[in-house]
Backbone as CSV, one residue per row, in Angstrom:
resi,resn,N_x,N_y,N_z,CA_x,CA_y,CA_z,C_x,C_y,C_z
1,MET,-63.966,-45.926,153.652,-64.453,-45.886,154.791,-65.139,-44.361,155.822
2,PRO,-66.300,-44.210,155.943,-66.502,-43.596,155.937,-66.366,-43.112,157.925
3,ILE,-66.141,-41.867,158.242,-65.922,-41.262,159.570,-66.970,-41.551,160.365
4,ARG,-67.250,-41.480,161.479,-67.950,-41.627,162.568,-67.653,-41.284,163.649
5,LEU,-68.369,-40.318,164.060,-68.208,-39.872,165.693,-68.106,-40.946,166.265
6,THR,-67.273,-41.590,167.430,-67.080,-42.518,167.844,-67.865,-41.880,169.617
7,ASP,-67.838,-40.436,170.036,-68.321,-40.040,171.182,-69.889,-40.411,171.404
8,PRO,-70.511,-41.435,171.883,-72.202,-41.575,172.105,-73.030,-39.739,171.908
9,GLU,-72.448,-38.908,172.813,-72.965,-37.763,172.785,-73.138,-37.022,171.272
10,ASP,-71.577,-37.238,170.904,-72.161,-36.460,169.487,-72.439,-37.373,168.893
11,ALA,-72.457,-38.443,168.691,-73.526,-39.370,167.736,-74.994,-39.228,168.213
12,LYS,-75.155,-38.572,168.810,-76.716,-38.831,169.417,-77.221,-37.087,168.847
13,LEU,-76.114,-36.584,168.841,-76.334,-34.857,167.808,-76.926,-35.524,166.279
14,VAL,-75.894,-36.397,165.980,-75.948,-36.684,164.583,-77.130,-37.427,164.579
15,THR,-77.886,-38.160,165.131,-78.847,-38.793,164.867,-80.637,-37.850,165.064
16,LEU,-80.012,-37.043,166.063,-81.671,-35.739,166.107,-81.181,-35.067,165.508
17,ALA,-80.409,-34.230,164.321,-80.020,-33.607,163.274,-80.564,-33.978,162.149
18,ARG,-79.893,-35.486,161.766,-80.929,-36.395,160.602,-82.082,-36.363,160.855
19,ALA,-82.786,-36.840,162.389,-84.227,-36.545,162.252,-84.930,-35.376,162.000
20,ALA,-84.074,-34.470,162.066,-84.921,-33.117,162.201,-84.971,-32.528,160.931
21,ARG,-83.444,-32.866,159.964,-83.730,-33.242,158.155,-84.285,-34.023,157.535
22,ALA,-84.827,-35.534,157.795,-85.701,-35.843,157.400,-87.822,-35.421,157.735
23,ARG,-87.731,-34.794,159.275,-88.772,-34.577,159.489,-90.108,-33.695,158.304
24,VAL,-88.969,-33.134,157.524,-88.953,-31.505,156.806,-89.001,-31.909,155.328
25,ASP,-88.017,-33.125,155.389,-87.724,-33.803,153.848,-86.742,-31.739,153.782
26,GLY,-86.408,-31.422,154.380,-85.347,-30.430,153.809,-84.182,-31.054,153.289
27,ALA,-83.480,-29.759,152.887,-81.987,-29.936,152.847,-80.631,-29.952,153.930
28,GLN,-81.454,-29.246,155.390,-80.681,-29.254,156.375,-81.467,-29.619,157.393
29,GLY,-80.622,-30.452,158.257,-80.806,-30.800,159.677,-79.746,-30.111,160.735
30,ALA,-79.666,-29.805,161.912,-78.559,-29.551,162.958,-79.322,-29.874,164.168
31,ALA,-78.375,-30.214,165.204,-78.387,-30.429,166.605,-77.000,-29.760,166.964
32,VAL,-77.742,-29.525,168.264,-76.869,-28.575,169.446,-76.328,-29.070,170.705
33,ARG,-75.993,-29.254,171.381,-75.711,-29.687,172.805,-75.278,-28.727,174.171
34,ASP,-76.325,-28.306,175.153,-75.544,-27.159,176.027,-74.710,-27.926,176.887
35,THR,-74.507,-26.915,177.743,-73.355,-26.696,178.575,-73.851,-28.037,179.985
36,ASP,-75.299,-28.519,179.559,-75.670,-28.553,181.138,-76.182,-30.447,179.926
37,GLY,-75.684,-30.098,178.950,-75.708,-31.931,178.424,-77.447,-31.595,177.854
38,ARG,-78.391,-30.777,177.746,-79.491,-30.978,176.809,-79.377,-30.938,175.549
39,THR,-80.146,-31.378,174.693,-79.984,-30.850,172.920,-81.585,-30.357,172.561
40,TYR,-80.832,-29.994,170.844,-81.853,-28.962,170.497,-81.084,-29.261,168.869
41,SER,-82.804,-29.455,168.036,-82.483,-29.683,166.830,-83.364,-28.977,165.919
42,ALA,-82.611,-28.907,165.036,-84.046,-27.793,164.080,-83.537,-28.326,162.224
43,ALA,-84.532,-27.903,161.385,-84.564,-28.078,159.865,-84.263,-26.409,160.145
44,GLU,-84.073,-26.201,158.461,-83.623,-24.843,158.200,-85.206,-24.935,157.332
45,VAL,-85.026,-23.078,158.222,-86.336,-22.040,157.227,-86.544,-21.609,156.480
46,SER,-87.023,-22.334,155.372,-86.862,-21.212,154.002,-88.432,-20.260,153.723
47,LEU,-88.567,-19.141,154.128,-90.268,-18.864,153.564,-89.824,-17.578,153.002
48,ARG,-91.033,-17.048,152.082,-90.890,-15.845,151.771,-89.912,-14.734,152.551
49,SER,-89.885,-14.831,153.659,-89.705,-13.594,154.458,-88.653,-13.694,155.460
50,ILE,-87.952,-14.616,155.423,-87.082,-15.556,156.342,-86.552,-16.681,155.800
51,GLU,-85.135,-16.667,155.728,-84.700,-17.569,155.404,-83.470,-17.912,156.538
52,LEU,-83.248,-19.002,156.963,-82.456,-19.620,158.177,-81.463,-20.918,157.795
53,THR,-80.780,-20.748,158.414,-80.168,-22.443,158.101,-80.567,-23.122,159.403
54,ALA,-80.227,-24.348,159.201,-80.839,-25.426,160.461,-79.932,-25.213,161.728
55,LEU,-78.560,-24.433,161.896,-77.973,-24.355,162.594,-78.457,-22.990,163.524
56,GLN,-78.761,-22.341,162.485,-79.198,-20.890,162.960,-80.461,-21.567,164.165
57,VAL,-81.485,-22.128,163.135,-82.410,-22.329,164.055,-82.503,-23.325,165.495
58,ALA,-81.600,-23.984,165.377,-81.273,-25.317,166.862,-80.196,-23.927,168.032
59,VAL,-79.927,-23.000,167.309,-78.925,-21.317,168.187,-80.122,-20.882,168.721
60,ALA,-80.839,-20.491,168.035,-82.301,-19.798,168.402,-82.758,-20.316,169.543
61,ILE,-82.875,-21.720,169.535,-83.997,-22.639,170.250,-83.270,-22.517,171.514
62,ALA,-82.126,-22.699,171.312,-81.223,-23.488,172.250,-80.705,-22.030,173.439
63,HIS,-80.861,-20.417,172.289,-81.218,-19.152,173.376,-81.830,-18.814,174.035
64,SER,-83.160,-19.289,173.131,-84.436,-18.981,173.979,-85.015,-19.664,174.992
65,SER,-83.954,-20.632,175.040,-84.183,-21.489,176.553,-83.566,-21.457,178.100
66,GLY,-82.721,-20.447,177.555,-81.927,-19.930,178.028,-80.525,-20.280,178.797
67,VAL,-80.000,-20.873,177.359,-78.663,-22.203,177.575,-77.813,-20.631,177.494
68,SER,-76.469,-20.953,178.807,-75.633,-20.092,178.415,-74.592,-20.584,177.716
69,GLY,-74.496,-21.486,176.886,-73.242,-22.215,176.342,-73.803,-23.042,175.272
70,LEU,-72.646,-23.650,174.617,-72.503,-24.719,173.634,-71.553,-25.708,173.910
71,GLU,-71.753,-27.222,173.464,-71.008,-27.792,173.590,-70.246,-28.576,172.413
72,ALA,-71.173,-28.644,171.799,-70.767,-29.181,170.225,-72.578,-28.843,169.125
73,ALA,-72.100,-28.833,168.283,-73.052,-28.935,167.132,-72.474,-29.708,166.040
74,VAL,-73.943,-29.764,165.458,-73.751,-31.290,163.678,-74.851,-30.477,163.205
75,VAL,-74.275,-30.314,161.517,-75.172,-30.286,160.525,-74.695,-30.893,159.662
76,VAL,-76.278,-31.137,159.803,-76.475,-32.419,158.299,-76.651,-31.794,157.087
77,SER,-76.098,-32.140,155.948,-76.023,-31.201,154.823,-75.389,-32.189,153.840
78,ASP,-75.496,-31.391,152.353,-75.140,-32.220,151.306,-74.083,-31.414,150.908
79,ALA,-74.091,-29.764,151.419,-73.212,-28.795,150.531,-71.824,-29.017,150.774
80,ASP,-71.165,-28.408,149.818,-69.733,-28.599,149.790,-69.061,-28.400,150.712
81,GLU,-69.617,-26.991,151.241,-68.637,-26.686,152.290,-69.934,-26.131,153.768
82,MET,-69.430,-26.016,155.073,-70.207,-25.539,155.819,-70.010,-24.048,155.847
83,ALA,-71.215,-23.627,155.794,-71.832,-22.117,155.609,-71.077,-21.173,156.522
84,ASP,-70.889,-20.045,156.594,-69.796,-19.020,157.240,-70.619,-18.860,158.495
85,ALA,-72.348,-18.412,157.726,-73.489,-18.389,159.124,-73.315,-19.082,159.855
86,ASP,-73.276,-20.761,159.508,-72.973,-21.481,160.748,-72.168,-21.039,161.866
87,ARG,-71.065,-21.367,161.041,-69.890,-20.458,162.159,-70.041,-19.470,162.841
88,ALA,-70.495,-18.718,162.083,-70.828,-17.115,162.566,-71.817,-17.559,164.303
89,VAL,-72.998,-17.747,163.690,-73.885,-17.992,165.092,-73.571,-18.679,166.218
90,VAL,-72.690,-19.887,166.222,-72.443,-20.969,167.181,-70.849,-19.769,167.771
91,PHE,-70.792,-19.055,167.309,-69.357,-18.459,167.718,-70.123,-17.008,168.415
92,ASP,-70.867,-16.281,167.846,-71.427,-15.493,168.428,-71.961,-15.735,169.777
93,PHE,-72.922,-17.037,169.810,-73.374,-17.633,171.188,-72.822,-18.075,172.225
94,ALA,-71.542,-18.981,171.899,-70.885,-19.856,172.371,-69.446,-19.379,172.525
95,GLY,-68.828,-18.518,171.692,-67.615,-18.152,171.784,-66.657,-18.978,170.832
96,SER,-65.761,-18.894,171.431,-64.429,-20.354,170.879,-64.694,-20.988,171.431
97,GLY,-64.059,-22.332,170.709,-63.205,-23.468,170.918,-64.653,-24.464,171.283
98,VAL,-65.830,-24.338,170.453,-67.132,-25.974,170.291,-67.040,-25.812,168.701
99,PRO,-66.632,-27.233,168.894,-66.627,-27.997,167.885,-68.514,-28.242,166.664
100,ILE,-68.001,-28.033,165.336,-69.278,-27.813,164.644,-68.775,-29.336,163.567
101,TYR,-69.660,-30.178,163.419,-68.977,-31.362,162.556,-70.271,-31.125,161.371
102,ARG,-69.426,-31.343,160.156,-70.766,-31.562,158.815,-70.738,-33.160,158.845
103,VAL,-72.026,-33.397,158.777,-72.161,-34.661,158.186,-72.696,-34.845,156.762
104,ASP,-73.268,-36.053,156.412,-73.719,-36.495,155.029,-74.963,-36.795,155.854
105,GLY,-75.705,-37.430,154.521,-77.425,-37.861,154.691,-76.622,-39.022,155.427
106,SER,-75.840,-39.762,155.507,-75.723,-40.869,156.265,-75.176,-40.883,157.714
107,GLY,-75.091,-39.920,158.007,-74.715,-39.551,159.413,-72.804,-39.674,159.451
108,ALA,-72.056,-39.749,158.168,-70.522,-39.593,158.053,-69.826,-38.517,157.951
109,VAL,-69.343,-38.049,159.060,-68.057,-36.933,159.017,-67.584,-36.223,157.880
110,LEU,-67.872,-35.357,157.381,-67.647,-34.758,156.154,-66.073,-34.048,155.958
111,ASP,-66.321,-33.388,157.461,-65.823,-32.027,157.853,-65.854,-31.547,159.251
112,SER,-64.718,-30.937,160.204,-65.313,-30.464,161.532,-64.487,-29.064,161.216
113,VAL,-65.250,-28.191,162.231,-64.761,-26.966,162.500,-64.906,-26.595,163.734
114,SER,-63.715,-25.852,164.368,-63.883,-25.250,165.906,-64.065,-23.622,166.168
115,THR,-64.696,-22.974,166.934,-65.081,-22.103,166.416,-64.205,-21.234,167.283
């Protein structure tokens, strides 16, 4: 049976990340929640001149909005594991103790890590 996030705020991140992925019919979607409860979502960027994971884009949006920290992050991906770049960007921006959930396209939790 798929594992679902029971915290409504974390479940909201899953919904936002899935929607970001669907908007561009992409391989990834991501969403983050800042320490004030605001959310930011994004899909991956894959252009000739730049490659960013969805979580890197979501963190960049939060950072450029003046956010001082993150409470949680979600990545929607069918990849076999979470990208090192995703863990790194959350740690670089928000420090330790931030949970990052990796979910599949249906929203089921595949795994999680904490920075």
